[in-house]
N, C-alpha and C positions, 0 to 999 in steps of 0.2 A: 412712697415716691412722689415726686412732684414734677409739674412741668418744669433745665438748660437743655425743652423742645418747643419753643414757640416760633412763630414765623420769623424768618430772618429780617432783622432791622439793623440799625447801626448801633444798637445798645447791647453791650456785652453782658447784660445782667438780667435777661428775661427768662421765662420758663420754657422748658422743653418737656421735661418730664417732671421734674420736680416743679412742674409748674412750680422743681427744686433746682435742677440745673441742666438736665439733659438737653433741653433745647432753648437755650437762650439766644435771642436774636443777634444777628451779626451783619447782615447786609440787607438788601431789599428782598422781600419775598420773591423767590424765583430768580435769585441772583445767578447770572450765567457768565462763564468765562471759557474761552476756547484756547487750546494750545496743542500743537502737534496734530492738528486735524481732528481733535476730540473736543466737543462742546459739552461742558458739565453744567447742569442746571441744579442749583441747590435750593431746596425747600426746607423750611422749618427752623433750624437752630444753629447755634454757634458750633456745637459739636459736629453737626453735619458739615458746616463750612470748613472746619479743620480737616475732616475726613475727605471732603471733596478735594482739598489741596493735595492730600496724600495720594488720592486716586489719580490725579493728573500724572504724577510721577510713575505710578504703577501701570497705568495705561500706556505710557510712553515706553516703559521697560518691556511691556508685552508686545510692542509694535502695533498697537491698535491705531487705526486711522479711520476717518470717515464715519464717526460715530457720535451719538448724543447719549450721554449718561445722565439720568434723572435720579437725583438723590432725594427720596421722598420723606415726608413727615406723616405721623399717624396720631398726633396728639388729640385731634378732634375728628369727627366725621367730616367736617368742612375741609380739614387738611387733606383728607383722603380724596374728597371730591376735586380739590384743586390739583392734586397729583394727577388724577385721570385727565383733567382738562389740559394740563401741561403736556402730557404725553400726546394727546391728540394734536395739539398745536405744533409740537415738535415734528410730528409726522407730516403735517401740512407744509411746514417750513423747510423740512429736509427730507423729501420723499425717498431719496436714495440712501439715506443714512441707516446705520445699524442702531436701533433704539434699545438701550440697556436700562432697565429699571432696577433700582436698589433702594436701600434705606429702610426705615421702620415700617412703612406701609407695606412694602414688598415682603419684608420679613414676616409680618403678622398674617398677611393674606396673599401668598404668592400665586395661588390659583386664579384669583380674580384678575391680577395683572397679566398673567400668562394667557388668559382668555381674550385679552384685548388684541385685535388684529394688528394694531400699530406696534406691538412689542415683539422684539426679536429674542431678548434674553432677560431673565429675572435672576438677580443675585441677592443673597441674604446679607445681613450686616457683618457677618464674619467673612464671608466669601469676598465681599467688595474690597477688603483690605489685603488681597493677595493678587500678585501680578498675573498668575496663571488664569484667573477668572476672566481677565480681559483679553486673553490671547485670541486673535481673530480666527474664525473658522477652524477651531481646534477639534471639532467633532464631538465635543462634550455635550452633556445634557443641556437643554434649553433653560430649565429651571434648576438653579443651584442654591438651595436654601436649607441649611442644616439646622438642627435643634439648638437655638441660641442659649437655652438653659444649660447645655452641656459645655459651653465655652468657659474655660477657667482662667484665661490670660488675656491681657490687653497689650498688644504689641506697641512699642514706642516708635511709631512711624516718624522718622526724622525728616523734616522739611527745612529747606534753606531759607524760606521766607513765605510771605503771603502775597499772592498776586493781587495787585491793585488795592492793597490795604495798608494803612499806616501801622496798625497794631497786629500782632500775631496771636492766635489762639492756640494754646498747647493742651492737648488732651492728656490728663494725668489719671483719669478714672473713667470707667464705663459701667453701665448696668446699675441695677438698684435692688437691694434686698427688701425694701419696704413695699407695702401694697396699699397706697392711698386709694380710696374707693372710687375716685374719679379718673384714675390714671391707667392707661393701657401700655405705657412705654416699657415697663419691665418685660413685657412679652415681645417687644421689639429689640430690646437691648440686652436682656438676660440679667443674671445676678451680678452683684457688685464685684468689680475686680480692678486692681490698681496697677499703674505703671511704676516700676521700681524707681526710687529716687535718683539713682545714678543715671538712668536713661533720661529722666526729665531734665536733670542738670545739664547733661550733654547736649540735649536739643536746645535748651535756652541759651547755653554758651555759644552755640553755633549761630543762633538768631542774633544775639548781642554782637557777635563779631562781624556780622553782616551789616550792622548799623540799625537794627530794629530798635525803635525808641521805647516800645512798650510791649510787654507780654501779658496775656490774660490766661490764667489757669482755668481750665474748664473740664466738665465731666457731667455725667448724668446726676450723680448725687455726690457733689464735690467733697463735702465734709466727711464722707465715709472713706476717703482715701486712706490707705494703709492698713485697714482692718484685716485684710487677707495676706499681708506681707509678714515676713518673720519679725517677731517682736511687736507687731501691731502698732507701728508708729502713727501719730496723729498728723493732721494736715499742717499744724503749726511747725512740726519738725521739718516737713518738706519745705515750707516757706523759708525757714531759717537757713536751711542748706543752700537754697537757691541764692539768697541774699549774700551768704558768705562766699560761695564758690563761683558766683558770677558777679564780681564787683563792678563790672563795666555795664551792667544792665541798668538803664536809667530809671525805669518804672515797671513795677509789678502790680498787676490788678487781679482781683479775685472775682469770679463770676458768682452765681447764685449760691447762697449758704443756708444750711438748715439751722434754725435757731438753737435747737437742742444739742447740736454737735460742735459748737465752737469751744475748742479747748483753751486752757489758760495761756499757753504759749502763743497760739494764734491771736488771741485777744491782745496780748502785749505787743505783738508785731504790728497788728492792724492799727493800734492806737499810738504806738511809739516810734515806728520806723518810717522815716520820711520817704523812703523809696516805695513803700506800699501805698497805693493810691487811697486817698481819704474818701472812699465811696464803697458802700456795701449794698448789694441787692439781696434781700432776705426772702426766703421761700416761706411765706406766712399763710396765704390762701384765704384767711378769714380772721375776724376779731372776736368771735363769739365762741365760748367754750363748748357749747352743745354741738354747734356745727363743726367745729374742729374735731370733736370726737367722732361725729358721723362721717367726716372725711377720712378718719383714721390717721390724722396728724399726730405727731408725738409731743407737741408742746401745747401749753395752755396760754391763754391771753396774758396772764400775769407774767409768765416767763418771757414772752416776747417783749412786753413793755419794759421789764427789768433790764433786758439786754440792750434795748435801744437807749434807755436812760444811761446805762453804764458807758456805752460807746460815745455818746454825745458829751458826757462829763469828762471822759479821758481824752477825747480828741474833738474839741469844739468845732473844728472845720470839717468834720465828716458829714457827708450827705448820705441819707438812707433811702433806699427804694424797696419796693415789695411787690410781689404778685398777689392779687386779690381776686376772688371769684364771687360774682354777684348772682344771686338766684339759685344757689345750690339746693338740691331737693330738701324739702321740709323747712327751708328758711322762711321765717315769719317776718313781719314788719319790725318787730322788736329785735330779732336777731340782726337784721340789716342795720337798724339804727345803732346797735352796739358796734358793728363794724365801722360805721361812719365815725363814731366817736373815737374808736381805736386809732384811726388815721391821724387825728389831731394829737392824741395823747402820746403816740409813738414818735411824733415829729417827723413824719415821712415827707420827703421832698419829691420823690418820683414814684408814680404808681403804674403798674401794668395791670389793667382791668380786663377781666375775662368774663363775659356773660356765660353762665353755665350752659353747656351743650352736652347732652348725654352721649357718651361714647359707647357704642355697642361692645359688649363683653366686659364691662366694668360693673361692680356692685351698685354704683350711684345711678346707673341707667335703669335699675330696677326699683329704685326708691320712689316715693310719691313726688311727682315733679311740680315745680312752681310754674304757673301759667306763663307762656312765652312773652306775653305783653308785659307782665310784671317783671320778668327777668330783664327785658330790654329797658324798662323804666328805671329799675334799680341800677343797672350798669351805667345808664346815662347820669344818674345822680352821683354815683361813685366816681365817674370820670370828671364830673364837675367839681367834686371835692378835690380830686387830684390836681385839676387845673388851678384851683384856689391855693393849694399847698405849693405848687410850682411857682406861681406868681410871687408868693411870699418869699420863697427861696431866692428867686431871681432879684427881687428888691434888695435883699441883703448884700448883693454884690455891687450895687450901684455906687460909683465913686471910689471903688477900691482897685488895687492892682492884683493881678493873678497871672499864673503861668498856664498857657494853653498848649496842647499838642495839636498842631494843624493837621487835620485829616485830609484836607485838600487846600489848594490855594485860597486863602481868605476865610477859612472856616475850620472849626475844630471843637475841642472840648477842654474844659478846665480839668485839673487833677481830680476834682470831685464829680466829673462826668457831666457837668453842666454845659450845654451847647452854647457856642459863642461865635459870632461873626466878627472878623477883624481883617479888613482889607490890607493886603500887602504881606500877610503871613504866608510863608512858603510851606507847602505840604511836606510833612515828615519832620518838621522842626518844632522844638519847644520855643515858644515866644512869650515874652512878658507883655501883657496888655493892660491897659487901663479901661475899666468897664464904665460905660457912659449911659447906657439905656437898656431897656428890655421890651419885648413885644408880647409878653405872656407865655412865650415858648422858648425864646432864645435871647441871649445877651448880645449886645453890640459894644464894640470897643475899638481902640486903636493902639498901635504899638507904643509901649511906655518908653 
């Protein structure tokens, strides 16, 4: 498994679990939104963001008011520390509120959160998706966390839209059957399970009918979708059904993908269907074969390079991003240099760089560790390489016209997910812009 579970940012393609897809970012870390007297604080990933949206409706259905729900992340020890810090801050800000803690950190270590004096209730990842768990003062147990490995289904929680967001994230899969040595998320999310295609199509049709301009498919291990369904359909089959049965959906985007699981139909749709966004975020983690093996990843360097080359050849306008971990246990200078060269050879435009941090309970935490100062230095070099690649990508847009989706007035992203500033663009609309300059991080343009 890999981290769609990374801290929430505006990028729909980052890691959660899969530092694969479980937690890919979606808003700003600690994103908060209140409705019906319930404040929901989302930490970690885009899958958490989707589930927080569903929880708002579930809490309202249960009649919950005067509460703060904190949806936690567990991808790193730092994520857990931030969760505890957020809980304490919530109690200071809302002394009379009911504090409910849920999410991956709560699922993995419920006792630790139940021991915090600020916490009134602890819910597991299965329980948080039921209205009864949010019923006020129902006399039930304070800690409600079942064995996540016993969960066999992922319910299609239908939501009408996404509060304060231009694009909607739709959960089509949850859990992971893989056991990457650095990742704790399978123990927070359980084994892989898929939402049936019919339920996915129904939800996306509802979103499209409400005017949603773009939908992002998300999950913990997105490309494993379908393996547990009758006939074991592939993700490409789901994408094809969505495009056929929801013709009024303007744009469909995919979150983090596993290199080894891209089926032929999915490849054809990603490279040949205009409504599928020309942007893929790949769960790579490293560029050296020995480190990939020690991570227990299922692809080799050559397989990743071959896929990137095929994608760029078939769709020249595609932009590729990846998750990469610097300073993994036993990583030598030579291993790291191999990863740096991989970034150039693969033609990556966007990097999510993670300095390795041992997560208690994972095999990697018991491996020989790289010195913290070395990890920090390597992460800095890898980020510098990412900045270099991004500048080159941005330069390629200067003087050209492109279509952007305005996420807020005057700013948004191109179809390949490149950030762009364009004064006058109205939030929620697709706008054609002429690209005039770049500042190393963002394009600037004007309405064409």
